[in-house]
C-alpha positions as CSV (number, residue, x, y, z in Angstrom):
1,M,227.1,-40.2,-103.5
2,K,229.0,-37.0,-103.9
3,A,232.6,-36.9,-102.6
4,M,235.8,-34.9,-103.0
5,V,238.4,-36.9,-104.2
6,Y,242.0,-37.2,-104.8
7,H,243.7,-39.5,-106.3
8,D,247.6,-38.5,-105.9
9,Y,249.5,-36.2,-103.8
10,G,250.1,-32.7,-104.6
11,S,248.2,-29.4,-104.3
12,L,244.3,-28.5,-104.0
13,D,244.1,-29.1,-107.5
14,N,244.4,-32.5,-107.1
15,L,240.6,-32.5,-105.0
16,E,237.7,-33.2,-107.4
17,L,234.1,-33.7,-107.1
18,A,233.2,-36.7,-108.1
19,E,230.1,-39.8,-107.5
20,I,231.6,-42.6,-105.4
21,E,230.0,-45.8,-103.9
22,M,227.8,-45.4,-100.9
23,P,229.1,-46.9,-98.1
24,D,227.9,-50.3,-97.0
25,V,227.3,-50.2,-92.9
26,K,228.9,-52.8,-91.0
27,D,227.0,-54.1,-87.9
28,D,229.1,-51.9,-85.3
29,E,228.6,-48.7,-87.3
30,V,225.9,-45.9,-88.4
31,L,225.6,-43.9,-91.4
32,V,225.8,-40.4,-91.1
33,K,224.6,-38.3,-93.6
34,I,227.1,-35.1,-93.4
35,H,226.0,-31.9,-92.7
36,A,229.3,-30.0,-92.1
37,A,233.1,-31.2,-92.0
38,S,236.0,-28.8,-90.8
39,I,239.4,-28.6,-92.7
40,N,242.3,-29.0,-90.4
41,W,246.2,-29.9,-90.4
42,H,245.7,-33.6,-91.0
43,D,243.7,-33.2,-94.1
44,W,246.2,-30.9,-95.4
45,H,249.3,-33.3,-95.0
46,F,247.5,-35.9,-96.2
47,L,246.3,-34.0,-99.2
48,I,250.2,-33.1,-100.3
49,G,251.9,-36.1,-98.8
50,A,253.9,-34.4,-96.6
51,P,255.9,-34.5,-94.2
52,F,257.1,-37.8,-95.8
53,Q,255.7,-39.4,-92.5
54,A,252.4,-38.7,-93.3
55,R,252.4,-41.3,-96.3
56,I,253.3,-44.0,-93.6
57,M,249.3,-43.3,-92.4
58,A,248.0,-42.3,-95.5
59,G,249.6,-44.5,-98.6
60,L,253.3,-44.4,-99.6
61,L,253.2,-43.8,-103.3
62,K,249.6,-42.8,-103.2
63,P,246.6,-42.0,-101.0
64,K,245.2,-45.5,-99.6
65,N,241.9,-43.8,-99.0
66,E,240.8,-41.3,-101.7
67,V,238.3,-39.4,-99.6
68,L,239.8,-36.6,-96.8
69,G,238.3,-35.5,-93.7
70,I,238.4,-36.5,-90.0
71,D,236.0,-34.1,-88.4
72,L,232.0,-34.4,-89.0
73,A,228.7,-33.5,-88.0
74,G,225.5,-34.7,-89.3
75,R,222.5,-37.2,-88.5
76,V,222.3,-40.6,-88.4
77,E,220.9,-42.1,-91.2
78,T,221.1,-45.8,-90.5
79,V,222.3,-48.1,-87.8
80,G,224.0,-51.4,-87.7
81,A,222.0,-54.6,-86.4
82,S,224.5,-54.0,-83.1
83,V,224.2,-50.3,-82.5
84,T,222.5,-49.3,-79.2
85,Q,223.1,-45.6,-78.8
86,F,221.7,-44.3,-81.6
87,Q,218.8,-44.2,-84.1
88,P,218.2,-42.9,-87.1
89,G,217.5,-39.1,-86.9
90,D,219.7,-38.7,-83.9
91,E,222.3,-35.6,-84.4
92,V,225.9,-36.7,-83.7
93,F,229.4,-35.4,-84.3
94,G,233.0,-36.8,-84.4
95,S,236.0,-37.1,-85.5
96,I,237.4,-40.4,-87.8
97,S,240.4,-41.5,-89.8
98,H,238.9,-40.2,-93.4
99,G,236.1,-40.1,-95.5
100,C,234.1,-36.8,-94.2
101,F,234.6,-35.0,-97.6
102,A,231.7,-36.9,-98.8
103,E,227.6,-37.2,-98.5
104,Y,227.4,-39.7,-96.3
105,V,230.2,-41.7,-94.0
106,C,230.0,-45.1,-91.9
107,V,231.5,-44.5,-88.3
108,S,231.9,-46.8,-85.6
109,E,229.0,-46.1,-82.4
110,E,232.3,-45.0,-80.6
111,G,233.3,-42.5,-83.4
112,V,230.4,-39.9,-82.5
113,V,228.7,-38.4,-80.0
114,T,225.1,-36.7,-79.8
115,K,225.6,-33.0,-80.9
116,P,224.7,-30.4,-78.3
117,A,221.2,-29.2,-78.8
118,N,222.5,-25.3,-78.5
119,M,225.1,-25.8,-81.3
120,T,225.0,-25.6,-84.7
121,F,226.1,-28.6,-87.1
122,E,229.0,-26.3,-88.3
123,E,230.1,-25.0,-84.8
124,V,230.1,-29.2,-83.7
125,A,232.2,-30.0,-86.7
126,A,235.1,-27.4,-86.2
127,V,235.5,-29.2,-82.6
128,P,236.8,-32.7,-82.2
129,G,240.3,-33.0,-84.0
130,A,241.5,-30.2,-82.2
131,A,239.8,-30.8,-78.9
132,I,240.7,-34.4,-78.5
133,T,244.2,-33.4,-79.3
134,A,244.1,-31.1,-76.2
135,L,242.3,-33.5,-74.2
136,H,244.8,-36.6,-74.9
137,A,247.7,-34.4,-74.3
138,L,246.5,-32.5,-71.0
139,R,244.7,-35.7,-69.4
140,D,246.3,-38.5,-71.0
141,Y,249.8,-37.4,-71.2
142,D,250.4,-34.6,-68.6
143,Q,247.8,-36.2,-66.3
144,I,246.9,-33.0,-65.6
145,Q,245.3,-32.1,-62.1
146,A,243.2,-29.4,-60.1
147,G,245.6,-26.9,-58.5
148,Q,248.7,-27.1,-61.2
149,K,249.8,-24.3,-63.1
150,G,250.3,-24.6,-66.9
151,L,251.8,-22.8,-70.0
152,I,249.6,-23.0,-73.0
153,N,251.8,-21.8,-76.1
154,G,249.1,-20.9,-79.0
155,A,246.6,-20.6,-77.1
156,S,244.4,-18.7,-79.5
157,G,244.7,-21.6,-82.0
158,G,242.4,-24.7,-82.7
159,V,244.4,-27.1,-80.1
160,G,245.1,-23.9,-78.0
161,T,241.8,-22.6,-77.8
162,S,240.3,-26.2,-76.5
163,A,243.6,-26.6,-74.2
164,V,242.8,-23.5,-72.1
165,Q,239.4,-24.6,-71.5
166,I,240.2,-27.9,-71.0
167,A,242.8,-27.2,-68.5
168,K,240.5,-24.7,-66.4
169,W,237.7,-27.6,-66.2
170,F,240.4,-29.8,-64.6
171,G,241.2,-26.7,-62.3
172,A,244.6,-25.9,-63.5
173,E,245.5,-22.3,-63.3
174,V,246.4,-21.3,-66.9
175,T,248.7,-18.8,-68.5
176,G,247.9,-18.4,-72.2
177,V,250.5,-17.5,-74.8
178,C,249.4,-15.6,-78.1
179,S,249.6,-12.8,-80.5
180,A,248.4,-9.2,-79.1
181,R,245.6,-9.1,-81.4
182,N,243.9,-12.4,-79.5
183,L,245.0,-11.2,-75.8
184,D,241.2,-10.5,-75.2
185,L,240.1,-14.1,-76.8
186,V,242.5,-16.2,-74.9
187,H,241.3,-14.3,-71.6
188,S,237.7,-14.5,-72.3
189,I,238.0,-18.4,-72.8
190,G,239.5,-18.5,-68.9
191,S,242.7,-18.1,-69.0
192,D,244.4,-16.5,-65.9
193,Q,246.8,-14.9,-67.4
194,V,247.8,-14.1,-70.5
195,I,251.3,-13.2,-72.4
196,D,251.7,-11.6,-75.8
């Protein structure tokens, strides 16, 4: 299969299109044919190997995993023997640790969810990393509850737009902070007040 790979830390020039082995599907995994993948901060830091802390996860001297990409959307091709939630042909999306800049990737059954029928592969591929970050911050760290007030700085960014909508879903009163050009956007996604 084809994949965008890198063997050393550095710039975009380190990426190359290459043929690599198809992954083997484990019992608890699904093989997904990638239809769309998004690029985010995680991929950039792992590509350049900076800040240096990124190398703790990515590999100290050179990348442990040569295929970047954590956010995916695609169609299930094969299911492992113990998989019960999905069948070949199911459309899914999710966020994993690496490997989405390829034609196929193996994902644990819990690593993907069913793609909403009213969204394209490209739309849902842009959701997981940012939305999961916002969800963990609000629900797990802040333990947000209905009636609370929240200030979301950077409300027009990837995590910020997700945070505004998730906070509203939990019933919070949201004040979003963003640049002047994004005031209407942040208001349109549910922010009660918007600050330039």
